[in-house]
N, C-alpha and C positions, 0 to 999 in steps of 0.2 A: 797843308790845309786843305780839305775838301770847299767844294763851293758852298757858298750860302744860304741857309734855311730859309730866312729872310733875308728879302733883297733892297726893299722899303727901307728909309732910315730909323731907325730904331734907337730912341733913347736908354741909356744906362737906367733909370729908373724903371721904364717900361719892362724894359729886359729882367728886370728882378723881380718885377711882378708878375708876370708872363714864364718866366723859368720856375719857379714855385707850381704851376700848375701841369708841368709837362711832365711825361713817363721817363722822358732817356734826359740826359744831362746834354747843354749845349754850353758851349763857349760864347764869348762874346767881343769880337773886336771892331770897333769903332763904327756901331750903328749895323753891324750884320751879324747874323747870328748861325753859327756852327754848328751841327749835331755830332755828337760823338760818338764813335765807334767803341764796342765791345771792345776787350783787352783779351789774350790767349791767357792759359794758366799759368805760364812761364812766367808773363809780364807782373798778373797779380801775386804771384808768390813773392818775387823779389819786391816788388812796392810793400809786401806785406811784412817780408822781413825787416825791408827797411824802416816800415813803420814802428814795428814790434819792440827792434832793437834801440831804436832813438826814443821811446816813448819810457821804456824802462831807466835808459840811462838818466833821463830828463823828471822822473818820478819825485814829487815833493819841492821842484825848483819854480819859479815863475815860468819858466817856458812851457809851452803846448807842444803837442804833436797832431797834425790832424793829416789824415789821408784822401782820397780821391774824390770825396764828395763836399769837401769846403773848396769855396771859391776865393780866388786870391783878386782884387782890384787894381789895376795898375792904370790909375788917376791920368796921368800924362800921356797915355794914349787910349783912353777911354776904351777899356777891355777889362773883361776877366775871365780868367784861367783858371782849371781844375787841376791843379799840380797834384801828382802821384803821391807825393807827400809834401807837409811843408812843414816848419817850426817857427813861431812865431812868439818872443818873450815882451810884448809889447802891452799894456795895460789899455792902451787904447783897442787894440784886439778883444780884447777880454768882453769890450760891451758890444759888439757886435756879434750875433749868433750866428749869424748868415754868411759873413765876407768877412775877409781879413785884409788888412792894408799894409802891413808893416813885418813881412817874415824875416828871418835872417837868415834861413837855409829853405833852397826848393831843392826837390828832387824828381827828376823826371826819368822815367823807362822809356827806353826809346821801341819802338817799334818801326817797321819797313814804311808805314804811311805817314807817321808823325818826326821821324828823325831828324831830315830837313829843316823841317821848320822850328824843332827844339833847339836845334844847333843855329839858327839862323834867327829868323824876325821873333819868333818866340823869347829868345836869349836876348836880343837887341830889348826888347820891352821890358824883361824883368829887372836890365840893369839900369834901369830909371829909378828903381825900387832904393833909396836913399837907404833903407833898414838894410837892405840883402847885403849878405858878407861871401856865401857861395852858393854856386847854383851845381848841383850833382848830373853828369847824364851817365844812366848806368846800361849798356850794352849787352843784352842777353844773348847773343847770340855769339858774340866775340869776348866776352867773359870781362870786358875791360871797363874800368869807372873813371870818369872825367871828372874832375872837379874844379870847376873855375873857381875861383877864389879871385875877391877886392884887397888889392895891398893898401896899404899907408898912402900911398899917392896916388889912387882911384882907379889904379889900371887891374885889369882883370886878367890873371894868368892862369894857364891850366895848369894842373896837376894830375899826371895820369899815373891811373895804379891798374897794372894787370891781374890777372885773375889769384895769383899767389902771393898778394901783397895785402897787407891791411890799410884799408881806407882810413885817411885821415880828415877828420873833418873839425876843423878849428874854432868855427863858429859856434860851436857847441861841449867843444871839448872831449872829443869823444873818438875813437878807432874801432873799427869792424873788422873783422877777418871776412876778406872776400869769400870765403868759403861759407862765412854766414849767411852773409849777402845774396849768395845763389843758392844757398842748401833749399835741395829737394825742388830746383826747379828747371833740372834737366829733363 
């Protein structure tokens, strides 16, 4: 994660008001605001493929799929992130059109500048969401997809999928071929 844009303590409500007026997106971590860099075409294509497949699969269900312009709030860590893709089935999330708090699935497409944070600090924060069942990390360079799934015991277990396998997402009862996930991203 880069250096913060705002170094003075910023309250969550102030951030939400401020963020609506900004020309670029910013993530918020415990009072500090971080500008988000643009993504390359491979990143955007893979995120789009995941979004389209999940949205089609969940059509007509109470679950909704969102792309990278929707914020998720992690209250325990006083932060807001913009995941590449997320799914929520929460009635509470329907009520707030700007922020979601109960995703069951979060997908992040890795980039050189964010991979370490996505795998470490961001995953730590996401794990505090009681609703979250799976956290997916897609590596556009290596072609692998890591699905971290919360077991009945509360422990998170890695389920790695290579580029020639189907990726299984139990949280939404869905499988997608890796070829479809990475389609047109070369």
